[in-house]
Residue frames as qw, qx, qy, qz and C-alpha x, y, z in Angstrom:
[[0.914, -0.354, -0.171, 0.099, -13.21, -14.17, -19.91],
 [0.225, -0.893, 0.389, -0.018, -10.21, -13.28, -17.74],
 [0.774, 0.383, -0.465, 0.194, -6.92, -14.86, -18.76],
 [0.770, -0.619, -0.099, 0.116, -5.44, -16.25, -15.49],
 [0.729, 0.053, -0.006, 0.682, -1.92, -15.41, -16.67],
 [0.193, 0.403, 0.086, 0.890, -2.85, -11.74, -16.90],
 [0.384, -0.720, -0.577, 0.044, -4.85, -11.24, -13.69],
 [0.369, -0.803, -0.079, 0.462, -2.42, -8.58, -12.39],
 [0.390, -0.420, 0.428, 0.699, 0.03, -8.06, -15.26],
 [0.610, 0.765, 0.176, -0.108, -0.12, -6.46, -18.66],
 [0.797, -0.016, 0.214, 0.565, 3.07, -7.11, -20.65],
 [0.351, 0.661, 0.183, 0.637, 2.95, -3.79, -22.48],
 [0.328, -0.889, -0.010, -0.321, 2.34, -1.73, -19.32],
 [0.843, -0.465, 0.078, 0.259, 5.04, -3.70, -17.49],
 [0.695, 0.064, 0.227, 0.679, 7.64, -2.57, -20.04],
 [0.165, 0.738, 0.256, 0.602, 6.51, 1.07, -20.12],
 [0.320, -0.350, -0.377, 0.795, 7.67, 3.99, -18.02],
 [0.001, -0.650, -0.457, -0.608, 4.92, 6.58, -18.08],
 [0.136, -0.550, 0.172, -0.806, 3.64, 9.49, -16.03],
 [0.769, -0.478, -0.070, -0.419, 1.47, 7.44, -13.67],
 [0.902, -0.060, -0.315, 0.288, 4.31, 5.02, -12.92],
 [0.365, 0.360, -0.311, 0.800, 6.56, 7.93, -11.91],
 [0.431, -0.525, 0.079, -0.730, 3.76, 9.28, -9.70],
 [0.913, -0.312, -0.236, -0.113, 3.37, 5.83, -8.06],
 [0.723, 0.136, -0.358, 0.575, 7.12, 5.87, -7.35],
 [0.046, 0.453, -0.239, 0.858, 6.90, 9.33, -5.75],
 [0.683, -0.478, -0.046, -0.550, 3.89, 8.37, -3.61],
 [0.919, -0.125, -0.338, 0.161, 5.71, 5.19, -2.54],
 [0.539, 0.236, -0.363, 0.722, 8.80, 7.16, -1.47],
 [0.224, -0.487, 0.151, -0.830, 6.81, 9.83, 0.42],
 [0.820, -0.393, -0.132, -0.395, 4.67, 7.24, 2.23],
 [0.850, -0.001, -0.393, 0.351, 7.76, 5.18, 3.08],
 [0.285, 0.344, -0.344, 0.826, 9.44, 8.25, 4.60],
 [0.470, -0.462, 0.066, -0.750, 6.30, 9.17, 6.56],
 [0.909, -0.267, -0.281, -0.152, 5.85, 5.61, 7.85],
 [0.737, 0.070, -0.402, 0.539, 9.46, 5.39, 9.00],
 [0.012, 0.419, -0.258, 0.870, 9.22, 8.83, 10.62],
 [0.699, -0.434, -0.096, -0.561, 6.13, 7.59, 12.42],
 [0.918, -0.155, -0.346, 0.116, 7.95, 4.50, 13.64],
 [0.693, 0.028, -0.296, 0.657, 11.15, 6.22, 14.77],
 [0.067, 0.258, -0.175, 0.948, 9.94, 9.68, 15.83],
 [0.541, -0.369, -0.157, -0.740, 6.19, 9.62, 16.54],
 [0.833, -0.265, -0.478, -0.087, 5.98, 6.23, 18.28],
 [0.579, -0.052, -0.508, 0.636, 8.85, 6.83, 20.76],
 [0.073, -0.270, 0.145, -0.949, 7.45, 10.29, 21.55],
 [0.674, -0.356, -0.282, -0.582, 3.98, 8.85, 22.27],
 [0.827, -0.220, -0.496, 0.151, 5.41, 6.06, 24.44],
 [0.452, 0.104, -0.413, 0.784, 7.84, 8.32, 26.33],
 [0.175, -0.191, 0.168, -0.951, 5.12, 10.84, 27.20],
 [0.099, 0.263, 0.916, -0.286, 2.48, 8.19, 27.96],
 [0.378, 0.250, -0.075, -0.888, -0.01, 9.75, 25.53],
 [0.530, 0.300, 0.782, -0.129, -3.16, 7.87, 24.56],
 [0.214, 0.389, -0.428, -0.787, -3.37, 8.13, 20.78],
 [0.815, 0.199, 0.230, -0.493, -5.96, 5.35, 20.49],
 [0.845, -0.034, 0.510, 0.155, -3.43, 2.82, 19.18],
 [0.558, 0.822, -0.092, -0.067, -2.12, 4.83, 16.24],
 [0.041, -0.762, 0.647, -0.004, 1.50, 4.48, 17.38],
 [0.643, -0.188, 0.737, -0.091, 1.03, 0.73, 17.92],
 [0.717, 0.408, 0.563, 0.056, -0.32, 0.10, 14.44],
 [0.121, 0.817, -0.257, -0.501, 1.81, 2.62, 12.52],
 [0.223, -0.327, 0.828, 0.396, 3.58, -0.19, 10.64],
 [0.358, 0.380, 0.849, 0.085, 0.33, -1.65, 9.34],
 [0.284, 0.838, 0.352, -0.305, -1.45, 1.57, 8.40],
 [0.121, 0.826, -0.362, -0.415, 1.54, 3.09, 6.64],
 [0.352, -0.312, 0.839, 0.274, 3.05, -0.19, 5.54],
 [0.540, 0.450, 0.711, 0.016, 0.05, -1.24, 3.50],
 [0.339, 0.903, 0.060, -0.256, 0.09, 2.07, 1.61],
 [0.113, -0.706, 0.622, 0.319, 3.82, 1.67, 0.96],
 [0.469, -0.039, 0.867, 0.166, 3.38, -1.92, -0.23],
 [0.529, 0.658, 0.523, -0.117, 0.47, -1.04, -2.50],
 [0.303, 0.917, -0.116, -0.232, 2.25, 1.82, -4.22],
 [0.262, -0.540, 0.749, 0.279, 5.45, -0.19, -4.50],
 [0.529, 0.211, 0.817, 0.092, 3.45, -2.93, -6.22],
 [0.451, 0.819, 0.311, -0.172, 1.68, -0.42, -8.45],
 [0.050, 0.852, -0.408, -0.323, 5.01, 1.13, -9.39],
 [0.364, -0.319, 0.839, 0.250, 6.53, -2.26, -10.27],
 [0.445, 0.339, 0.824, 0.089, 3.57, -3.66, -12.20],
 [0.115, 0.249, -0.229, -0.934, 2.19, -0.40, -13.68],
 [0.227, 0.344, 0.910, 0.040, -1.30, -1.91, -14.02],
 [0.168, -0.443, -0.471, -0.744, -4.43, -0.71, -15.73],
 [0.394, -0.375, 0.247, -0.802, -7.14, 0.67, -13.45],
 [0.894, -0.184, -0.177, -0.368, -8.96, -2.67, -13.13],
 [0.830, 0.100, -0.455, 0.306, -5.78, -4.62, -12.49],
 [0.139, 0.414, -0.442, 0.784, -4.68, -1.97, -10.00],
 [0.642, -0.376, 0.117, -0.657, -7.90, -2.47, -8.05],
 [0.951, -0.062, -0.300, -0.047, -7.21, -6.21, -8.00],
 [0.583, 0.306, -0.486, 0.574, -3.69, -5.59, -6.76],
 [0.211, -0.450, 0.347, -0.795, -4.92, -3.34, -3.96],
 [0.846, -0.269, -0.026, -0.459, -7.47, -5.97, -2.90],
 [0.875, 0.136, -0.421, 0.194, -4.78, -8.65, -3.02],
 [0.324, 0.374, -0.509, 0.704, -2.48, -6.70, -0.70],
 [0.444, -0.398, 0.265, -0.757, -5.21, -5.77, 1.80],
 [0.932, -0.155, -0.136, -0.297, -6.58, -9.32, 1.99],
 [0.769, 0.240, -0.477, 0.352, -3.04, -10.68, 2.31],
 [0.068, 0.428, -0.484, 0.760, -2.21, -8.36, 5.20],
 [0.666, -0.326, 0.171, -0.648, -5.45, -9.21, 7.02],
 [0.958, -0.007, -0.271, -0.098, -4.94, -12.96, 6.51],
 [0.564, 0.337, -0.536, 0.530, -1.37, -12.67, 7.78],
 [0.221, -0.424, 0.421, -0.771, -2.58, -10.85, 10.89],
 [0.859, -0.206, 0.027, -0.469, -5.20, -13.56, 11.53],
 [0.869, 0.191, -0.431, 0.149, -2.50, -16.23, 11.00],
 [0.085, 0.557, -0.560, 0.607, -0.67, -14.65, 13.96],
 [0.752, -0.369, 0.198, -0.510, -3.13, -16.58, 16.14],
 [0.996, -0.042, 0.076, -0.020, -1.51, -19.90, 15.17],
 [0.597, 0.616, -0.370, 0.356, 2.05, -18.86, 14.33],
 [0.736, -0.207, -0.480, 0.431, 4.63, -19.76, 17.02],
 [0.353, -0.295, -0.271, 0.845, 5.70, -16.23, 17.95],
 [0.012, 0.508, 0.470, 0.721, 2.78, -14.37, 16.42],
 [0.027, -0.338, -0.505, 0.794, 1.06, -11.51, 18.19],
 [0.043, 0.579, 0.688, 0.436, -2.51, -10.93, 17.04],
 [0.062, -0.377, -0.317, 0.868, -3.91, -7.43, 17.43],
 [0.306, 0.718, 0.626, 0.001, -7.28, -6.15, 16.25],
 [0.005, -0.869, 0.031, 0.494, -5.81, -2.66, 15.91],
 [0.256, -0.361, 0.676, 0.589, -3.49, -3.96, 13.19],
 [0.291, 0.421, 0.816, 0.270, -6.44, -5.27, 11.20],
 [0.107, 0.892, 0.374, -0.231, -8.25, -1.94, 11.55],
 [0.167, -0.740, 0.317, 0.569, -5.08, -0.07, 10.58],
 [0.331, -0.052, 0.788, 0.516, -4.62, -2.29, 7.53],
 [0.243, 0.649, 0.708, 0.133, -8.19, -1.69, 6.38],
 [0.002, -0.926, -0.144, 0.348, -7.92, 2.08, 6.94],
 [0.256, -0.567, 0.519, 0.585, -4.54, 2.21, 5.18],
 [0.355, 0.203, 0.820, 0.400, -5.97, 0.15, 2.32],
 [0.194, 0.826, 0.528, -0.043, -8.87, 2.58, 1.97],
 [0.111, -0.853, 0.151, 0.487, -6.46, 5.53, 1.94],
 [0.312, -0.289, 0.712, 0.559, -4.36, 3.83, -0.75],
 [0.324, 0.497, 0.775, 0.219, -7.49, 3.02, -2.75],
 [0.094, 0.918, 0.292, -0.251, -8.62, 6.65, -2.53],
 [0.192, -0.708, 0.402, 0.548, -5.19, 7.90, -3.61],
 [0.378, 0.005, 0.811, 0.446, -5.12, 5.38, -6.48],
 [0.277, 0.690, 0.661, 0.105, -8.55, 6.43, -7.76],
 [0.020, -0.925, -0.070, 0.373, -7.72, 10.12, -7.36],
 [0.282, -0.529, 0.562, 0.570, -4.43, 9.76, -9.25],
 [0.356, 0.222, 0.818, 0.395, -6.09, 7.82, -12.06],
 [0.191, 0.840, 0.505, -0.048, -8.71, 10.54, -12.34],
 [0.126, -0.890, 0.098, 0.427, -6.20, 13.42, -12.27],
 [0.292, -0.390, 0.668, 0.563, -3.74, 11.98, -14.78],
 [0.666, 0.569, 0.177, -0.448, -5.57, 12.59, -18.03],
 [0.705, 0.634, -0.314, -0.054, -2.84, 12.15, -20.63],
 [0.804, -0.461, 0.348, 0.139, -0.65, 9.34, -19.35],
 [0.459, 0.802, -0.364, -0.116, 2.37, 10.24, -21.48],
 [0.970, -0.024, 0.008, 0.242, 4.83, 7.43, -22.26],
 [0.190, -0.897, 0.362, 0.166, 8.34, 8.45, -21.23],
 [0.069, 0.527, -0.827, -0.184, 10.24, 5.31, -22.19],
 [0.935, 0.070, 0.097, -0.335, 9.34, 1.90, -23.56],
 [0.033, -0.565, 0.818, 0.099, 11.67, -1.07, -23.45]]
């Protein structure tokens, strides 16, 4: 039976800096830089040149943002594989629910492209997570506090 206090967290993993946690940090930083480059370089270029990119520039924040959020959460929590899958599901469902809530929020702007971008970004993050967990065989502990 699942202990509700430990649905996402594992006290020992939370206090451990290991190889996979460092990799999560690096993926977070790279994805953050790419998302911000997309927002401040790619999006203005697309808009200025009136290029139809099928809504990629419009939903750059959601597609990249969900990957950034997921790997930031993974880096902070340092979960086991099962708990990492739960965390990814939590973030994706939260983003989608927030986008749907835009329909009733006072200044909310609902856009189907944002939901699609969130789901695609979530799938990319899931794929990266599974790949990293498969590639990192010996998850060496660097520091434990």
